[in-house]
C-alpha positions in Angstrom: 12.3 -11.9 -2.1 8.8 -10.3 -2.4 6.4 -9.5 0.4 3.1 -7.7 0.0 1.3 -6.4 3.0 -2.3 -5.2 3.0 -3.5 -3.6 6.2 -6.5 -2.1 7.9 -6.1 1.4 9.3 -5.2 1.0 13.0 -4.0 -2.6 12.6 -0.3 -1.6 13.0 0.3 -2.8 9.5 2.5 0.1 8.6 4.8 -0.4 11.6 5.0 -4.2 10.9 5.8 -3.5 7.2 8.6 -1.2 8.1 10.1 -3.7 10.5 9.9 -6.6 8.1 11.5 -4.6 5.3 14.3 -3.5 7.6 14.9 -7.0 8.9 15.0 -8.6 5.5 16.7 -5.8 3.7 13.8 -5.2 1.4 13.0 -2.0 -0.6 9.8 -0.6 1.0 7.5 0.3 -1.9 4.9 2.4 -0.2 2.5 5.0 -1.5 5.2 7.8 -1.3 7.7 5.7 -3.3 5.2 4.8 -6.0 4.1 8.4 -6.3 7.7 9.5 -7.0 8.2 6.8 -9.6 4.9 7.6 -11.3 5.8 11.3 -11.5 9.2 10.3 -12.9 7.5 8.5 -15.8 5.3 11.4 -16.6 2.0 10.9 -14.7 0.3 14.2 -14.0 -0.1 15.2 -10.4 -3.9 15.5 -10.6 -4.3 12.0 -12.0 -1.8 10.6 -9.6 -3.7 12.1 -6.7 -6.9 10.4 -7.8 -5.2 7.0 -8.1 -3.3 7.3 -4.8 -6.6 8.0 -3.0 -8.6 5.1 -4.4 -9.8 7.0 -7.5 -12.8 8.4 -5.6 -12.7 12.2 -6.3 -15.7 12.9 -4.0 -14.0 11.1 -1.1 -10.5 12.3 -1.8 -10.4 14.9 1.0 -11.8 12.5 3.6 -9.5 9.8 2.6 -6.5 12.1 2.8 -7.7 13.0 6.2 -7.9 9.4 7.2 -4.4 8.8 6.0 -3.0 12.0 7.5 -2.2 13.6 4.1 -3.2 16.7 2.2 -3.5 17.4 -1.6 -0.3 19.4 -1.5 1.6 16.3 -0.5 1.4 15.2 -4.2 1.0 18.3 -6.3 3.4 20.8 -4.7 6.4 18.8 -3.6 9.5 18.4 -5.7 9.8 14.9 -7.0 13.2 13.3 -6.4 14.5 10.2 -8.1 12.9 7.1 -6.6 15.8 5.9 -4.4 18.1 2.9 -5.0 16.6 2.1 -8.4 17.4 5.5 -9.8 17.5 5.5 -13.5 15.1 2.6 -14.3 12.1 5.0 -14.5 12.0 6.9 -17.7 9.2 9.1 -19.1 6.7 6.9 -21.0 3.3 8.6 -20.8 1.8 11.4 -22.9 0.1 13.4 -20.1 -2.7 14.8 -22.3 -4.0 11.3 -23.2 -3.8 9.5 -19.9 -7.0 8.0 -18.4 -7.5 6.8 -14.9 -7.3 3.2 -16.2 -4.0 4.0 -18.0 -2.7 5.5 -14.8 -3.6 2.4 -12.8 -1.9 0.1 -15.3 1.2 2.3 -15.0 1.2 1.9 -11.2 1.0 -1.9 -11.7 3.9 -1.8 -14.2 6.0 0.2 -11.7 5.2 -2.4 -8.9 5.9 -5.4 -11.1 9.0 -3.9 -12.6 10.4 -3.2 -9.2 9.6 -6.7 -8.0 11.5 -8.1 -11.0 14.6 -6.0 -10.3 14.9 -6.0 -6.5 13.8 -7.6 -3.2 10.8 -5.6 -2.3 8.0 -5.2 0.3 4.9 -3.6 -1.4 2.7 -1.9 1.1 -0.9 -1.7 0.0 -1.6 -0.4 -3.6 -3.1 -3.7 -4.7 0.3 -5.4 -4.5 -1.3 -8.8 -3.7 -3.0 -8.6 -7.1 -0.3 -7.1 -9.2 2.1 -9.8 -8.0 -0.4 -12.7 -7.5 1.3 -14.9 -10.1 4.8 -14.7 -8.5 5.5 -18.0 -6.8 8.1 -16.4 -4.5 5.8 -13.7 -3.2 4.4 -13.8 0.3 1.1 -12.1 0.6 0.0 -10.9 4.1 -3.0 -9.0 5.4 -2.9 -7.4 8.8 -6.2 -6.9 10.6 -7.6 -6.0 14.0 -11.1 -5.6 15.5 -12.9 -2.3 14.6 -13.1 -1.0 18.1 -9.4 -1.7 18.8 -8.4 0.1 15.6 -10.4 3.2 16.7 -8.6 3.2 20.1 -5.2 3.0 18.4 -5.9 5.7 15.8 -7.3 8.0 18.5 -4.3 7.5 20.8 -1.7 7.8 18.0 -3.1 10.9 16.4 -4.5 12.6 19.5 -8.0 12.9 18.1 -11.4 12.1 19.5 -12.9 8.6 19.2 -15.6 10.0 17.0 -13.1 11.4 14.5 -11.0 8.2 14.7 -14.1 6.1 14.0 -14.9 8.2 10.9 -11.3 7.9 9.6 -11.3 4.1 10.1 -14.6 3.7 8.3 -13.6 5.9 5.4 -10.3 4.1 5.1 -12.0 0.7 5.1 -14.5 1.8 2.5 -11.9 3.4 0.2 -9.6 0.4 0.3 -12.4 -2.1 -0.3 -13.7 0.0 -3.3 -10.1 0.3 -4.7 -9.6 -3.5 -4.9 -13.2 -4.1 -6.2 -12.9 -1.4 -8.8 -9.6 -2.2 -10.3 -9.1 -5.9 -9.5 -12.7 -7.2 -9.0 -11.9 -8.8 -5.7 -13.1 -8.6 -2.1 -10.3 -6.9 -0.2 -10.9 -9.0 2.9 -11.1 -12.4 1.1 -8.5 -14.5 3.0 -7.8 -16.5 -0.1 -6.0 -13.5 -1.5 -3.3 -14.0 1.1 -0.9 -16.6 2.4 -1.3 -15.3 5.9 -3.9 -13.1 7.7 -2.5 -11.7 11.0 -4.8 -10.4 13.7 -2.8 -7.9 15.9 -5.3 -8.1 18.7 -4.1 -11.7 19.3 -0.5 -11.3 18.3 1.7 -8.3 19.2 3.6 -6.5 16.5 6.9 -8.2 17.2 5.3 -11.6 16.9 3.7 -10.6 13.6 7.0 -9.4 12.3 8.7 -12.7 13.2 5.9 -14.7 11.6 6.0 -12.8 8.4 9.8 -13.0 8.2 9.7 -16.7 8.6 6.9 -17.2 6.1 8.6 -15.0 3.5 11.9 -16.9 3.8 10.1 -20.2 3.6 8.2 -19.3 0.5 11.3 -18.0 -1.1 13.2 -21.2 -0.4 10.3 -23.3 -1.8 10.1 -21.2 -4.9 
């Protein structure tokens, strides 16, 4: 079974993804997991940092702020084996010759390889594009109104509404640019998804139930 979830910051998409993965027994392939796998195949930390933060060097610090991360999260930590699929990732890159595009293709290979070996939920990272040809994949986008997302981010992180607004805007811009740059698509195009869930109209529990049912149905049809 394959599920991909794209989400707006403040839409509760991360919470929903975690619950769906737990309920269906799926490996959660989030940014942290992919980072570990990319390091395991030889991707330099500096290049990985650019890729993980939408390839926008000038915006990297702001984007990290919006996602609650810092540069040391990628460059300084020890990189353990990537979990239950330990051993499938072997060094395959020559660090001195890697371009940003090479790195992006490597991320895609990691995601598609994982999806061919295990039941996965891919959170963000262009999963809906890397796995668009998989008939058994359920592609979901989780959205919410801008003002509601600001309220949620401010409350969750204990920050001012002005700071929350800035983080939400930066995150939206970065994620839109990422899909446009590397896949040539509009991130918010509903035709990229099987379902678009608005969490201002459906609580998280209802969204989780809907996605579980949809994923199981698509798997059975495939």
